[in-house]
N, CA, C and O of each residue as an XYZ file, in Angstrom:
924
protein
N      68.985     89.836     66.273
C      68.901     90.040     67.461
C      68.885     92.179     67.087
O      69.419     93.004     66.346
N      67.774     92.087     68.332
C      67.784     93.931     68.194
C      68.939     94.708     68.626
O      69.897     94.219     69.224
N      68.821     95.877     68.319
C      69.952     96.988     68.991
C      70.180     96.929     70.202
O      71.257     96.894     70.798
N      68.949     96.916     70.640
C      69.428     97.421     72.188
C      70.445     95.466     72.886
O      71.535     95.273     73.425
N      69.310     94.510     72.452
C      70.060     93.165     72.826
C      71.711     93.266     72.576
O      72.638     92.939     73.317
N      71.707     93.911     71.096
C      73.399     93.475     70.875
C      73.944     94.196     71.929
O      74.342     93.450     72.823
N      74.096     95.319     72.134
C      74.628     96.405     73.223
C      74.022     95.749     74.663
O      74.282     96.051     75.828
N      73.612     95.291     74.412
C      73.476     94.165     76.458
C      74.592     93.285     76.406
O      75.621     93.376     77.075
N      74.261     92.302     75.433
C      75.160     91.307     75.314
C      76.709     91.474     75.357
O      77.507     90.902     76.099
N      77.043     92.802     73.956
C      78.225     92.636     74.137
C      79.152     93.503     75.181
O      80.376     93.606     75.099
N      78.069     94.277     76.469
C      78.319     94.864     77.249
C      79.216     93.953     77.994
O      80.426     94.103     78.165
N      78.109     92.530     78.616
C      78.748     91.815     79.637
C      79.576     90.818     78.957
O      80.426     90.373     79.729
N      79.638     90.193     77.514
C      80.822     89.577     77.600
C      82.547     90.765     77.505
O      83.674     90.283     77.392
N      82.328     91.863     77.568
C      83.482     92.715     78.078
C      83.460     92.875     79.325
O      84.354     93.593     79.773
N      82.437     92.268     80.335
C      82.443     91.662     81.741
C      82.988     91.287     82.294
O      83.306     91.431     83.475
N      83.372     90.338     81.063
C      83.509     88.688     81.293
C      85.078     88.580     82.387
O      85.982     89.407     82.512
N      84.902     87.265     83.018
C      85.701     86.542     83.690
C      86.052     85.406     83.529
O      84.896     85.022     83.710
N      86.544     84.556     83.367
C      86.931     83.155     83.315
C      86.658     82.418     84.633
O      85.886     81.519     84.968
N      87.756     83.279     85.354
C      87.640     82.580     86.683
C      86.494     83.010     86.961
O      86.314     82.084     87.752
N      85.478     83.623     87.034
C      84.581     84.006     87.749
C      83.189     83.107     87.095
O      82.154     82.921     87.736
N      83.470     82.547     85.498
C      82.666     81.958     85.200
C      82.439     80.447     85.631
O      81.465     79.768     85.955
N      84.223     80.183     85.433
C      84.654     78.583     85.737
C      83.747     78.810     86.937
O      82.619     78.350     86.762
N      83.968     79.461     88.233
C      83.341     79.074     89.920
C      81.523     79.192     89.514
O      80.924     78.189     89.902
N      80.792     80.041     88.950
C      79.494     80.090     88.798
C      79.083     78.874     87.807
O      77.995     78.336     88.016
N      79.857     78.432     86.787
C      79.282     77.059     86.465
C      79.570     76.239     87.393
O      78.509     75.620     87.476
N      80.511     75.626     88.437
C      80.612     74.937     89.425
C      79.637     74.955     90.390
O      79.205     73.877     90.798
N      79.127     76.200     90.917
C      78.352     76.460     92.033
C      77.011     75.807     91.734
O      76.403     74.820     92.147
N      76.681     77.344     90.315
C      75.392     76.857     90.207
C      74.647     76.103     88.995
O      73.512     75.630     89.053
N      75.536     76.085     87.859
C      75.537     74.888     87.141
C      74.006     74.947     86.128
O      73.898     75.863     85.313
N      73.050     74.058     86.251
C      71.941     74.234     85.704
C      71.748     74.092     84.164
O      70.657     74.005     83.600
N      72.657     74.085     83.722
C      72.627     73.675     82.177
C      73.260     74.998     81.203
O      73.629     74.743     80.056
N      73.362     76.510     81.783
C      73.557     77.349     81.789
C      75.033     77.646     81.155
O      75.944     76.871     81.445
N      75.261     78.659     80.370
C      76.454     79.287     80.480
C      76.544     80.266     81.043
O      75.528     80.848     81.422
N      77.828     80.774     81.283
C      78.254     81.880     82.008
C      79.449     82.875     81.588
O      80.572     82.463     81.298
N      79.103     84.145     81.589
C      80.296     84.630     81.003
C      80.707     85.122     82.302
O      81.413     85.996     81.798
N      80.827     85.260     83.228
C      81.088     85.769     84.296
C      81.376     87.301     84.933
O      82.154     87.718     85.791
N      80.415     87.888     84.128
C      80.286     89.198     84.250
C      79.874     89.569     86.415
O      78.911     88.955     86.876
N      80.332     90.108     86.965
C      79.295     90.443     87.813
C      78.255     90.981     88.073
O      77.910     91.981     87.444
N      77.606     90.531     88.920
C      76.256     91.054     89.331
C      76.241     92.962     89.472
O      75.246     93.680     89.372
N      77.118     93.228     89.628
C      77.068     95.039     89.742
C      77.349     95.036     88.160
O      76.608     95.773     87.509
N      78.248     94.359     87.507
C      78.250     94.811     86.264
C      77.172     94.601     84.913
O      77.171     95.133     83.803
N      76.213     93.518     85.578
C      74.894     93.218     84.906
C      73.846     94.669     84.993
O      73.305     95.257     84.056
N      73.788     95.023     86.682
C      72.619     96.205     86.844
C      73.671     97.583     86.084
O      73.262     98.694     85.746
N      74.717     97.190     86.007
C      75.081     98.637     84.964
C      74.605     98.222     83.680
O      73.565     98.489     83.079
N      75.188     97.802     83.510
C      75.052     97.386     82.121
C      73.570     97.913     81.544
O      73.427     98.796     80.698
N      72.456     97.127     82.235
C      70.890     97.774     82.240
C      70.642     99.231     82.280
O      69.788     99.835     81.631
N      71.590     99.777     83.217
C      71.012    100.948     83.257
C      71.815    102.053     82.194
O      71.366    103.126     81.791
N      73.081    101.463     81.893
C      73.903    101.956     80.392
C      72.763    102.291     78.979
O      72.620    103.248     78.219
N      72.086    100.927     79.134
C      71.109    100.303     78.288
C      69.823    101.168     78.140
O      69.203    101.188     77.077
N      69.366    102.015     79.438
C      68.622    102.838     79.255
C      68.933    104.133     79.013
O      68.215    104.977     78.476
N      70.155    104.269     79.478
C      70.271    106.209     78.921
C      70.947    105.745     77.366
O      71.039    106.715     76.614
N      71.427    104.444     76.772
C      71.661    104.763     75.494
C      69.882    104.338     75.060
O      69.608    105.401     74.502
N      69.048    103.805     75.002
C      67.871    103.387     73.928
C      66.678    104.173     75.402
O      66.040    103.456     76.174
N      66.662    105.826     75.445
C      65.027    105.723     76.870
C      64.046    105.626     75.660
O      64.146    105.646     74.434
N      62.993    105.504     76.640
C      61.405    105.307     76.320
C      61.277    104.404     75.558
O      60.648    104.509     74.505
N      61.792    103.457     75.912
C      61.041    101.822     75.372
C      59.810    101.820     76.158
O      59.464    102.153     77.291
N      59.278    101.307     75.096
C      57.323    101.095     75.222
C      57.526     99.715     76.076
O      58.582     99.103     76.233
N      56.550     99.470     76.460
C      55.961     98.411     76.937
C      56.196     96.929     76.466
O      56.601     95.984     77.143
N      55.925     96.952     75.453
C      56.128     95.788     74.266
C      57.163     96.385     73.797
O      56.711     96.364     72.652
N      58.284     96.967     73.651
C      59.738     97.016     73.416
C      60.729     96.348     74.491
O      61.659     95.586     74.227
N      60.344     96.780     75.708
C      60.910     96.333     77.268
C      60.490     94.629     77.402
O      61.119     93.603     77.659
N      59.603     94.838     77.198
C      59.060     92.680     77.609
C      59.567     91.981     76.505
O      60.173     90.935     76.734
N      59.420     92.400     75.247
C      60.154     91.626     73.887
C      61.544     91.457     74.508
O      62.064     90.342     74.568
N      62.308     92.856     75.093
C      63.953     92.956     75.143
C      64.142     91.981     76.487
O      65.288     91.733     76.863
N      63.217     91.541     77.062
C      63.300     90.944     78.033
C      63.505     89.143     77.879
O      64.303     88.361     78.396
N      62.318     88.960     76.870
C      62.261     87.469     76.253
C      63.413     87.152     75.418
O      63.794     85.981     75.387
N      64.136     88.218     74.605
C      64.770     88.158     73.836
C      66.756     87.930     74.712
O      67.803     87.572     74.172
N      66.551     88.222     75.755
C      67.501     88.001     76.673
C      67.603     86.943     77.296
O      68.647     86.315     77.474
N      66.255     86.595     77.773
C      66.018     85.250     78.532
C      66.146     84.400     77.356
O      66.732     83.332     77.529
N      65.745     84.650     76.290
C      65.736     82.825     75.162
C      67.063     82.413     74.963
O      67.008     81.343     74.357
N      68.670     82.854     75.254
C      69.872     82.536     75.587
C      69.641     82.073     76.493
O      68.778     82.574     77.213
N      70.278     80.960     76.848
C      70.589     80.176     78.311
C      71.965     80.668     78.797
O      72.681     79.862     79.391
N      72.418     82.011     78.575
C      73.414     82.554     79.570
C      72.739     82.886     80.622
O      71.545     83.185     80.614
N      73.774     82.839     82.007
C      72.836     83.251     83.720
C      72.982     84.626     83.482
O      72.038     85.273     83.935
N      73.992     85.398     82.830
C      73.978     87.158     82.926
C      73.058     87.817     82.247
O      72.376     88.766     82.635
N      73.056     86.933     80.532
C      71.482     87.665     80.157
C      70.145     87.452     80.849
O      69.063     88.028     80.740
N      70.623     86.309     81.692
C      68.954     86.278     82.139
C      69.006     86.917     83.481
O      67.949     86.826     84.105
N      69.836     87.450     83.991
C      70.273     88.200     85.170
C      69.323     89.264     84.832
O      68.324     89.652     85.436
N      70.176     89.882     83.067
C      69.800     91.207     83.009
C      68.655     91.572     82.579
O      68.252     92.732     82.498
N      67.740     90.006     82.108
C      66.306     90.174     81.538
C      65.532     90.503     83.049
O      64.442     91.072     83.109
N      66.128     90.141     83.978
C      65.193     90.462     85.221
C      65.391     92.174     85.791
O      64.476     92.935     86.107
N      66.677     92.425     85.795
C      66.953     93.657     85.857
C      66.398     94.557     85.227
O      66.105     95.619     85.777
N      66.190     94.357     84.184
C      65.217     95.238     83.051
C      63.799     94.971     83.416
O      63.213     95.945     83.890
N      63.316     94.193     83.336
C      61.747     94.170     83.971
C      61.810     94.987     85.706
O      60.975     95.882     85.829
N      62.508     94.785     86.680
C      62.604     95.498     87.691
C      62.694     96.590     87.378
O      61.852     97.325     87.893
N      63.571     97.163     86.547
C      64.037     99.156     86.133
C      62.570     99.283     85.635
O      62.397    100.501     85.682
N      61.358     98.702     85.164
C      60.447     98.650     84.339
C      59.194     98.964     84.880
O      58.237     99.308     84.186
N      59.161     98.808     86.616
C      57.736     98.151     86.661
C      56.687     98.658     86.290
O      55.804     97.970     85.777
N      56.522    100.479     86.544
C      55.321    101.168     86.131
C      55.089    100.784     84.950
O      54.038    101.255     84.516
N      55.753     99.976     84.088
C      55.201     99.808     82.439
C      54.671     98.676     82.801
O      53.505     98.707     82.408
N      54.965     97.314     83.538
C      54.061     96.299     83.527
C      52.622     95.973     83.684
O      52.016     96.859     84.286
N      51.944     95.027     83.343
C      50.763     94.869     84.247
C      50.644     93.457     84.542
O      51.610     92.695     84.496
N      49.338     93.064     84.877
C      48.808     91.869     85.357
C      49.494     91.005     83.435
O      50.601     90.470     83.382
N      48.954     91.052     82.706
C      48.859     90.911     81.599
C      50.468     89.810     81.301
O      50.785     88.908     80.525
N      50.971     90.400     82.186
C      52.523     90.404     81.778
C      53.332     88.724     82.549
O      54.247     87.987     82.181
N      52.155     88.737     84.023
C      52.468     87.377     84.465
C      52.743     86.050     83.930
O      53.411     85.162     84.459
N      52.025     86.034     82.600
C      52.637     85.013     81.789
C      53.936     84.857     81.240
O      54.510     83.793     81.008
N      54.242     85.715     81.099
C      55.946     85.941     80.254
C      56.864     85.492     81.766
O      57.867     84.782     81.834
N      56.226     86.085     82.729
C      57.352     85.968     84.297
C      57.289     84.701     84.429
O      58.360     84.100     84.504
N      55.919     83.875     84.499
C      55.506     82.589     85.180
C      56.516     81.926     84.129
O      57.177     80.996     84.591
N      56.778     82.318     82.549
C      57.653     81.010     81.824
C      58.890     81.480     82.510
O      59.686     80.572     82.748
N      59.154     82.357     82.785
C      60.668     82.791     83.154
C      61.049     81.700     84.182
O      61.911     80.822     84.161
N      59.877     82.145     85.318
C      60.171     81.446     86.563
C      60.374     79.614     86.308
O      61.367     79.084     86.806
N      59.470     78.849     85.598
C      59.425     77.766     85.028
C      60.992     77.436     84.929
O      61.399     76.567     85.700
N      61.993     78.093     83.985
C      62.686     77.571     82.979
C      64.344     78.306     84.152
O      65.544     78.191     83.901
N      63.794     78.862     85.121
C      64.934     79.450     85.813
C      65.701     78.334     86.573
O      66.871     77.953     86.534
N      64.354     77.864     87.442
C      65.101     77.146     88.364
C      66.637     77.142     88.776
O      67.490     76.272     88.955
N      66.590     78.313     88.831
C      68.130     78.802     90.213
C      67.590     79.499     90.967
O      66.775     80.294     90.499
N      67.794     79.481     92.211
C      67.389     80.514     92.962
C      68.095     81.855     93.083
O      67.571     82.611     93.902
N      69.173     82.322     92.447
C      69.921     83.363     92.106
C      69.003     84.162     90.842
O      69.324     85.327     90.605
N      68.107     83.673     90.206
C      67.397     83.824     88.877
C      65.534     84.221     89.555
O      64.875     85.209     89.231
N      65.076     83.068     90.556
C      63.849     82.771     90.464
C      63.482     83.926     91.818
O      62.326     84.345     91.886
N      64.411     84.348     92.753
C      64.022     84.888     94.239
C      63.902     86.712     93.377
O      62.950     87.477     93.536
N      65.157     87.000     92.507
C      64.933     88.491     92.587
C      63.491     88.666     91.338
O      62.585     89.498     91.378
N      63.733     87.493     90.241
C      62.249     87.341     89.786
C      61.057     88.013     90.672
O      60.562     89.123     90.476
N      60.758     87.206     91.555
C      59.490     86.668     92.541
C      59.616     88.748     93.509
O      58.751     89.625     93.526
N      61.214     88.756     94.193
C      61.262     89.750     95.481
C      60.710     90.725     94.701
O      59.571     91.150     94.893
N      61.548     91.171     93.699
C      62.247     92.645     92.839
C      61.306     92.600     91.662
O      61.190     93.664     91.054
N      60.572     91.507     91.201
C      59.764     92.413     90.235
C      58.309     91.461     90.059
O      57.850     91.621     88.928
N      57.681     90.740     90.706
C      56.252     89.905     90.789
C      55.859     90.549     91.434
O      54.884     91.243     91.142
N      56.651     90.603     92.963
C      56.027     91.325     94.036
C      55.428     93.445     93.789
O      54.455     94.195     93.871
N      56.598     93.416     93.535
C      56.137     95.425     93.333
C      55.850     95.682     92.475
O      55.731     96.903     92.371
N      55.457     94.744     91.006
C      54.726     94.805     90.079
C      53.323     94.819     90.331
O      52.561     95.689     89.909
N      52.858     93.422     91.325
C      51.454     93.705     91.806
C      51.156     95.067     92.709
O      50.081     95.666     92.709
N      51.891     95.294     93.191
C      51.870     96.554     94.440
C      51.090     97.636     93.611
O      50.209     98.314     94.141
N      51.413     97.763     92.406
C      51.602     99.163     91.510
C      50.294     99.027     91.007
O      49.728    100.095     90.775
N      49.559     97.822     90.740
C      48.238     97.455     90.078
C      47.279     97.961     90.434
O      47.377     97.517     91.578
N      46.091     98.720     90.479
C      44.592     99.016     90.348
C      44.107     97.543     91.170
O      44.438     96.358     91.219
N      42.893     98.669     91.884
C      42.297     97.061     93.068
C      41.967     96.048     91.827
O      42.391     94.957     92.207
N      41.313     95.879     90.304
C      40.829     95.126     90.032
C      42.106     93.942     89.265
O      41.946     92.795     88.849
N      43.210     94.714     89.313
C      44.429     93.883     88.039
C      44.891     93.296     88.780
O      45.289     92.150     88.568
N      45.022     94.141     90.325
C      45.942     93.178     91.537
C      45.252     91.662     91.945
O      45.816     90.611     92.250
N      43.561     92.043     91.804
C      42.897     90.734     92.373
C      42.699     89.995     91.407
O      42.030     89.015     91.736
N      43.020     90.018     90.192
C      43.330     89.350     88.953
C      44.958     88.555     89.179
O      45.128     87.335     89.192
N      45.937     89.503     89.329
C      47.279     89.049     89.928
C      46.929     88.102     90.883
O      46.730     86.976     90.428
N      46.797     88.250     92.098
C      46.527     87.498     93.285
C      46.450     85.666     93.254
O      46.981     84.635     93.666
N      45.315     86.251     92.396
C      44.661     84.951     92.065
C      45.430     83.751     90.972
O      45.197     82.545     90.889
N      46.462     84.641     90.166
C      47.724     83.953     89.487
C      48.813     83.538     90.503
O      49.567     82.589     90.289
N      48.855     84.333     91.669
C      50.205     83.984     92.299
C      49.358     82.996     93.312
O      50.212     82.404     93.973
N      48.017     82.557     93.723
C      47.274     81.776     94.085
C      47.630     80.029     93.297
O      48.041     78.984     93.801
N      47.234     80.398     91.890
C      47.436     79.013     91.297
C      48.782     78.972     91.197
O      49.042     77.794     90.952
N      49.954     79.698     91.256
C      51.301     78.950     91.420
C      51.494     78.378     92.414
O      51.908     77.220     92.360
N      51.271     78.967     93.561
C      51.584     78.155     95.120
C      50.842     76.779     95.176
O      51.064     76.008     96.109
N      49.711     76.385     93.893
C      49.249     75.391     94.489
C      49.817     74.230     92.822
O      49.570     73.031     92.691
N      50.540     75.081     91.872
C      51.443     74.073     90.902
C      52.285     72.920     91.413
O      52.701     72.783     92.563
N      52.471     72.113     90.382
C      53.830     71.099     91.073
C      55.111     71.492     90.607
O      55.994     70.768     91.067
N      55.552     72.459     89.796
C      56.629     73.376     90.317
C      56.783     74.012     91.162
O      56.243     75.059     91.519
N      58.015     73.057     91.800
C      58.591     74.048     93.050
C      58.907     75.470     93.097
O      58.422     76.231     93.934
N      59.637     75.779     92.287
C      59.965     77.303     91.416
C      59.121     78.083     91.676
O      59.207     78.968     92.527
N      57.759     77.743     90.638
C      56.457     78.542     91.220
C      55.974     78.969     92.364
O      55.560     80.106     92.589
N      56.032     77.748     93.366
C      55.516     77.495     94.215
C      56.396     78.570     95.314
O      55.711     79.171     96.141
N      57.875     78.793     95.308
C      58.605     79.572     95.719
C      58.472     81.098     95.585
O      58.528     82.028     96.390
N      58.254     80.992     94.131
C      57.829     82.591     93.943
C      56.528     83.406     94.257
O      56.284     84.612     94.290
N      55.774     82.248     94.478
C      54.068     82.622     95.100
C      54.630     83.058     96.538
O      54.212     84.154     96.911
N      55.318     82.535     97.224
C      55.834     82.568     99.121
C      56.382     83.665     98.777
O      55.960     84.548     99.525
N      57.501     84.285     97.622
C      58.391     85.216     98.306
C      58.252     86.602     97.605
O      58.869     87.594     97.993
N      57.294     86.597     96.419
C      56.237     87.513     96.070
C      56.148     88.880     96.754
O      56.584     89.993     96.458
N      55.469     88.426     97.717
C      55.055     89.612     98.647
C      55.795     90.071     99.643
O      55.302     90.962    100.334
N      57.176     89.568     99.961
C      58.386     90.175    100.999
C      58.539     91.699    101.265
O      58.435     92.151    102.405
N      58.791     92.480    100.173
C      58.720     93.579    100.051
C      57.802     94.509    100.696
O      58.025     95.304    101.610
N      56.514     94.216     99.925
C      55.344     94.811    100.662
C      55.421     94.704    102.167
O      55.586     95.669    102.913
N      55.312     93.690    102.473
C      54.914     92.965    103.570
C      55.938     94.061    104.691
O      55.549     94.641    105.705
N      57.320     94.068    104.075
C      58.133     94.776    105.407
C      58.032     95.477    105.366
O      58.648     95.969    106.311
N      57.176     96.827    104.350
C      57.564     97.793    104.546
C      55.970     98.484    105.261
O      55.656     99.664    105.415
N      55.200     97.228    105.587
C      53.821     97.794    105.805
C      52.606     97.546    105.518
O      51.522     97.605    106.099
N      53.213     97.088    103.928
C      51.822     97.103    102.914
C      51.409     95.656    102.908
O      51.261     95.022    103.952
N      51.226     95.148    101.709
C      51.079     94.022    101.594
C      49.832     93.441    101.741
O      48.972     94.129    102.290
N      49.433     91.908    101.233
C      48.031     91.258    101.831
C      48.845     89.986    102.665
O      49.169     88.916    102.150
N      49.020     90.285    103.706
C      49.317     89.020    104.831
C      48.330     87.856    104.236
O      48.817     86.932    103.585
N      46.940     87.938    104.484
C      45.949     87.017    104.500
C      46.087     86.200    103.014
O      45.625     85.058    103.002
N      46.619     86.653    101.916
C      46.884     86.276    100.675
C      48.222     85.282    101.066
O      48.325     84.056    101.101
N      49.311     86.507    101.375
C      50.247     85.584    102.151
C      50.176     84.247    102.637
O      50.990     83.392    102.286
N      48.820     83.927    103.787
C      48.728     82.716    104.733
C      48.282     81.589    103.687
O      48.682     80.432    103.559
N      47.145     82.450    102.856
C      46.629     81.672    102.205
C      47.248     80.585    101.087
O      46.961     79.406    100.879
N      48.293     81.553    100.407
C      49.323     80.859     99.809
C      50.230     79.741    100.545
O      50.444     78.565    100.250
N      50.577     80.356    101.361
C      51.797     79.323    102.315
C      50.962     77.940    102.551
O      51.542     76.904    102.224
N      49.590     77.838    103.118
C      48.708     77.047    103.360
C      48.592     76.127    102.025
O      48.903     74.939    102.110
N      48.263     76.528    101.120
C      48.354     75.871     99.262
C      49.688     75.597     99.181
O      49.752     74.370     99.105
N      50.599     75.976     99.160
C      51.701     75.523     99.225
C      52.331     73.847    100.078
O      52.737     72.754     99.681
N      52.138     74.376    101.125
C      52.357     72.919    101.843
C      51.703     71.331    101.952
O      52.029     70.225    102.384
N      50.466     72.047    101.203
C      49.721     70.861    100.784
C      50.025     69.959     99.606
O      50.053     68.729     99.636
N      50.229     70.678     98.655
C      51.564     70.007     97.662
C      52.291     69.070     98.001
O      53.268     69.286     98.719
N      51.966     67.767     97.542
C      53.192     66.413     97.911
C      53.966     66.912     97.661
O      53.860     67.804     96.820
N      55.287     66.589     98.308
C      56.792     67.076     98.048
C      57.493     65.817     97.438
O      57.528     65.001     98.359
N      57.967     65.367     96.517
C      58.844     63.962     96.489
C      60.005     64.317     96.560
O      60.741     63.450     96.088
N      60.705     65.461     97.043
C      61.789     65.128     96.938
C      62.778     66.129     97.918
O      62.440     67.313     97.888
N      63.882     65.823     98.728
C      64.326     66.551     99.739
C      64.565     68.279     99.370
O      64.524     69.246    100.131
N      64.820     68.207     97.908
C      65.247     69.728     97.066
C      63.728     70.379     97.164
O      63.582     71.545     97.531
N      62.424     69.394     96.749
C      61.464     70.066     96.456
C      60.908     70.362     98.145
O      60.231     71.360     98.389
N      61.224     69.539     99.048
C      60.880     70.338     99.979
C      61.581     71.990    100.389
O      61.203     73.157    100.495
N      62.538     71.361    100.490
C      63.158     72.722    101.244
C      63.783     74.160    100.656
O      64.317     74.984    101.399
N      63.616     74.365     99.007
C      63.334     74.947     98.360
C      62.061     76.229     98.703
O      62.142     77.450     98.841
N      60.779     75.143     98.756
C      59.549     76.020     99.447
C      59.380     76.319    101.062
O      58.618     77.203    101.454
N      59.782     75.897    101.527
C      60.105     75.676    103.385
C      61.019     76.759    103.519
O      61.147     77.467    104.519
N      61.715     76.852    102.332
C      63.225     77.875    102.922
C      62.599     79.025    102.693
O      62.750     79.720    103.698
N      61.705     79.823    101.540
C      61.119     80.519    101.423
C      60.152     81.103    101.861
O      60.008     82.295    101.589
N      59.068     80.312    102.794
C      58.351     80.392    103.916
C      59.377     80.885    105.095
O      59.119     81.770    105.910
N      60.469     80.209    105.027
C      60.676     80.619    106.582
C      61.492     82.391    106.507
O      61.621     83.187    107.437
N      61.870     82.525    105.225
C      63.073     83.868    105.107
C      61.983     84.807    104.393
O      62.535     85.822    103.967
N      60.810     84.784    104.170
C      59.461     85.960    104.879
C      59.286     85.844    106.227
O      59.435     86.745    107.051
N      58.985     84.777    106.421
C      58.510     84.976    108.205
C      59.346     85.372    108.509
O      58.890     86.389    109.031
N      60.666     85.447    108.681
C      61.978     85.892    109.578
C      61.668     87.522    109.288
O      61.447     88.286    110.228
N      61.673     87.978    107.869
C      62.148     89.462    108.080
C      60.466     90.166    107.873
O      60.260     91.313    107.478
N      59.941     89.673    108.056
C      58.416     89.918    108.396
C      58.538     90.266    109.809
O      58.444     91.391    110.300
N      58.722     89.345    110.298
C      59.153     89.416    112.224
C      59.886     90.648    112.697
O      59.508     91.229    113.715
N      60.919     91.067    111.994
C      61.827     91.690    112.541
C      61.136     93.400    112.371
O      61.156     94.323    113.186
N      60.507     93.329    110.855
C      59.491     94.780    110.886
C      58.106     94.976    111.140
O      57.540     96.027    110.839
N      57.464     93.900    111.744
C      55.891     93.654    111.959
C      55.689     92.562    112.990
O      54.894     91.650    112.764
N      56.409     92.628    114.154
C      56.118     91.183    114.993
C      54.651     91.082    115.434
O      54.283     90.014    115.922
N      53.900     91.955    115.324
C      52.540     91.882    115.362
C      51.824     90.831    114.327
O      50.889     90.166    114.771
N      52.166     90.685    113.180
C      51.709     89.587    112.211
C      52.314     88.468    112.501
O      53.537     88.339    112.562
N      51.087     87.175    112.791
C      51.572     85.779    113.256
C      50.224     85.105    112.508
O      49.134     85.448    112.051
N      51.012     83.970    112.690
C      50.368     82.835    111.036
C      49.416     82.472    112.343
O      49.728     82.451    113.534
N      48.101     82.185    111.683
C      46.924     80.814    112.123
C      47.707     79.740    112.782
O      48.370     78.931    112.133
N      47.600     79.736    114.518
C      47.792     77.900    114.279
C      48.030     76.708    113.238
O      49.021     76.003    113.048
N      46.917     76.729    112.703
C      47.113     75.525    111.488
C      47.919     75.707    110.704
O      48.387     74.663    110.249
N      48.310     76.583    110.323
C      48.995     77.187    109.407
C      50.731     76.466    109.924
O      51.448     75.620    109.390
N      50.876     77.267    111.143
C      52.177     77.456    111.806
C      52.369     75.800    111.798
O      53.366     75.302    111.274
N      51.231     74.911    112.481
C      51.885     73.409    113.002
C      51.989     72.760    111.468
O      52.827     71.867    111.345
N      51.119     73.172    110.141
C      51.504     72.862    109.187
C      53.184     72.957    108.991
O      53.769     71.874    108.987
N      53.796     73.883    108.868
C      54.826     74.484    108.753
C      56.001     73.467    109.681
O      57.113     73.049    109.358
N      55.333     73.329    110.735
C      56.318     72.484    111.645
C      56.712     71.313    110.977
O      57.832     70.869    110.725
N      55.272     70.780    110.674
C      55.590     69.170    110.154
C      56.730     69.365    109.323
O      57.857     68.890    109.468
N      56.191     70.315    108.207
C      56.860     70.007    106.831
C      58.382     69.989    107.077
O      59.086     69.162    106.499
N      59.082     71.235    108.250
C      60.295     71.071    108.467
C      60.570     70.221    109.412
O      61.682     70.557    109.817
N      60.181     69.242    110.050
C      60.426     68.188    110.861
C      60.710     66.944    109.785
O      61.644     66.142    109.794
N      59.620     67.049    108.879
C      59.777     65.993    107.677
C      61.153     65.734    106.580
O      61.792     64.767    106.165
N      61.162     67.562    106.373
C      62.899     67.715    105.773
C      63.564     67.305    106.590
O      64.471     66.615    106.126
N      63.567     67.414    107.961
C      65.028     66.925    109.081
C      65.160     65.868    109.111
O      66.264     65.473    109.485
N      63.960     64.703    108.683
C      64.635     63.787    109.050
C      64.599     62.697    107.427
O      64.653     61.477    107.278
N      64.503     63.662    106.598
C      65.235     63.244    104.954
C      66.517     63.138    104.778
O      66.967     62.858    103.667
């Protein structure tokens, strides 16, 4: 393990709480271990690591994120997410492959959502036009994937940009349509994606009520919700 990785892991374990660990294991489960460090402690640990190891390069940041993620401990994986969020300007569209692997293996809202909303989306907004076009194509593929967590991440990723007056509304609408067309085999599959769509639409409606879904997409969403309610 790298020096930075050891520092982060040791700090997270010092912040551990067996009561919180037991609570999170019962609530979140998913085959992960839990130190019981709070979200605030995870964020503080990454800030401290940044001060202790300043000037890390792109490869060092992404390598450290993979090192943290590789051990199935919730707080380590959350720390990997926060690390990437804290270094968005170092990332580019080539890093979407790594992020896709994280999303596929996360399988928890508490990891997938911050990866998408505060990682993938803001990173794409910082890219130049050519790289952003390539990244948008990747998100389009995610929306068509069988993996429900990739579909959820594709839908959630533009949330911050859309709320703030930017973002690609047409691209978001296309991804909704693609995600809704995927066959849904389970209620959880149905709910995880439709919940994400509803969340983005509700948040955007508060800030930008002028943005409306095309009728065909809106009707598809209504049908999906009705099907979910009948299961």
